[in-house]
VOGU-3710 file (C-alpha; in Angstrom, 3 decimals, decimal comma):
1> mgkflflaaf> 0,057/-0,373/-0,095  2,494/2,177/0,697  4,738/1,711/-2,234  1,192/2,181/-4,558  0,647/5,654/-2,593  4,750/6,817/-3,270  4,477/6,138/-7,327  1,165/8,190/-7,156  2,091/10,823/-4,753  5,304/11,217/-7,413
11> vffcftlsis> 3,183/10,751/-10,379  1,012/13,146/-9,784  3,478/15,711/-8,634  5,503/14,889/-11,804  2,251/15,478/-13,874  1,517/19,489/-12,113  4,873/20,790/-12,604  5,432/23,956/-14,302  6,719/23,665/-17,726  9,198/26,389/-19,283
21> aeenipeeni> 11,806/25,516/-22,034  15,606/26,327/-21,625  18,542/26,735/-24,472  20,459/24,279/-23,166  17,821/20,961/-22,718  16,927/19,416/-26,061  13,296/20,652/-27,637  11,963/16,789/-27,156  13,061/16,963/-23,424  11,917/20,121/-22,625
31> eshvsqpvvk> 12,288/20,569/-18,792  10,944/22,342/-15,530  12,561/23,790/-12,440  11,343/22,125/-9,741  10,616/24,726/-6,912  8,134/23,640/-4,802  10,428/22,601/-1,549  7,635/19,653/-1,018  8,204/18,588/-4,574  12,012/18,826/-4,673
41> dfiyqslepw> 12,364/17,183/-1,289  10,795/14,294/-2,543  11,991/13,584/-6,386  15,351/14,168/-4,535  14,604/11,593/-1,880  13,369/9,125/-4,674  16,166/9,760/-6,034  18,552/9,678/-2,783  20,125/6,231/-3,366  21,641/6,597/-7,026
51> vhqditshye> 22,978/9,669/-6,500  24,764/8,840/-3,405  26,148/5,903/-5,001  27,575/7,779/-8,187  29,109/11,019/-6,561  30,861/8,024/-4,494  31,933/6,007/-7,413  32,914/9,252/-9,611  34,859/10,942/-5,993  36,472/6,951/-5,699
61> kvygkqhkkv> 37,403/6,422/-9,459  39,118/10,066/-9,891  41,015/10,404/-6,389  41,025/6,685/-5,054  43,790/5,529/-6,691  46,439/8,310/-5,140  44,558/8,723/-2,354  42,749/6,285/0,434  40,296/7,529/1,554  37,623/10,428/0,320
71> kvrpikkddi> 35,462/12,123/2,394  31,857/13,830/0,575  30,127/16,436/2,864  26,784/15,457/3,140  24,685/17,537/0,728  22,358/20,341/2,066  18,565/20,556/0,982  19,417/24,596/0,037  22,308/22,761/-2,607  20,154/20,646/-4,469
81> giqmgeiqpg> 18,375/21,614/-7,838  16,634/19,565/-9,739  14,888/19,875/-13,512  12,102/17,314/-14,778  10,549/16,634/-17,978  8,801/13,786/-19,881  10,252/11,501/-22,396  8,054/11,449/-25,632  6,227/8,275/-25,978  8,849/5,205/-28,103
91> kggkfthivr> 11,608/7,726/-27,721  12,876/6,511/-24,082  12,198/3,304/-24,734  11,329/1,888/-21,180  11,790/5,308/-19,313  8,880/7,813/-19,009  11,673/11,222/-17,429  14,626/13,219/-17,535  15,642/14,426/-14,067  18,871/16,638/-13,688
101> vkilnlkvkp> 20,065/17,059/-10,288  22,871/19,682/-9,867  24,328/20,519/-6,234  25,770/23,249/-5,596  28,811/23,338/-2,841  29,808/19,287/-3,156  32,780/19,794/-0,106  35,233/17,230/-1,362  38,193/16,346/1,001  40,563/13,356/-0,591
111> egedeffatd> 43,343/12,075/2,507  46,600/14,690/2,056  44,709/17,272/0,056  42,906/20,640/0,640  38,630/20,290/0,301  37,365/21,520/-2,028  34,205/22,624/-3,364  32,708/21,766/-6,583  29,201/21,816/-8,711  28,204/18,622/-9,757
121> tliykvnine> 25,454/17,420/-12,760  23,722/14,602/-12,969  21,864/13,531/-15,217  18,976/10,578/-15,327  16,408/8,611/-16,941  13,441/7,371/-14,039  10,872/5,023/-14,811  8,427/6,859/-12,400  6,517/3,584/-13,272  8,937/1,228/-11,826
131> lsaendvenv> 10,088/3,142/-9,306  8,376/1,511/-6,159  9,553/-2,009/-7,433  12,855/-3,379/-5,527  13,390/-6,569/-7,375  14,273/-4,738/-10,749  16,544/-0,882/-10,464  18,405/-1,476/-13,546  14,796/-1,050/-15,676  13,961/2,181/-12,665
141> vklleykhqe> 16,720/4,905/-13,053  19,958/5,420/-15,891  22,972/7,867/-15,432  22,727/9,314/-18,224  25,542/11,631/-17,442  27,650/12,937/-14,846  29,034/17,050/-15,028  32,037/17,530/-12,729  32,820/21,507/-12,221  35,542/22,389/-9,048
151> r> 35,508/26,375/-7,690
//
C-alpha cells in the first residue's frame, strides 16, 4: 500500500509541474524547474540512493588511485536543484522522464589534500512506473551523464 501511495504521489507531482523551455535543454525533453520545496525534496529523496552511489563512485574513481580515502560532505537541501521533463513516447524505451540533479557547494576532501568545493550535475533517465519496484533496479533509473566542475 505504501509503495502505491509513493508512486501515485510522484506521478501526481510530475504532471502538475509547470513546463518552461531553456536554451541548453533539447526540445524533445523540455524540462521544468522544480521549485516547490515539498516536490523537490520528494524527488530528491526518491533518487537519493542513486545520486549518493554515483557521487561516491565518481570521486573514488578520480581520487581513489592516489588516496586511500575521499570524504564528501553530506548534501544540504539548499544545495540541490532539480529539473525534470517527460520523454516523448517511444523515444525513451522503458524510461518515462529525464531528471537533472544539480548539487552546488559539494565539499570534497581527498586524504592528504586540501578540501575543495565542486558543482556536480547528474542527469538520469527514470521510469516512474517502476520506481517502487525493488526487484528490477536496472529498469528504474539510469545515469546518462555526470558533469563535475571544481571551484
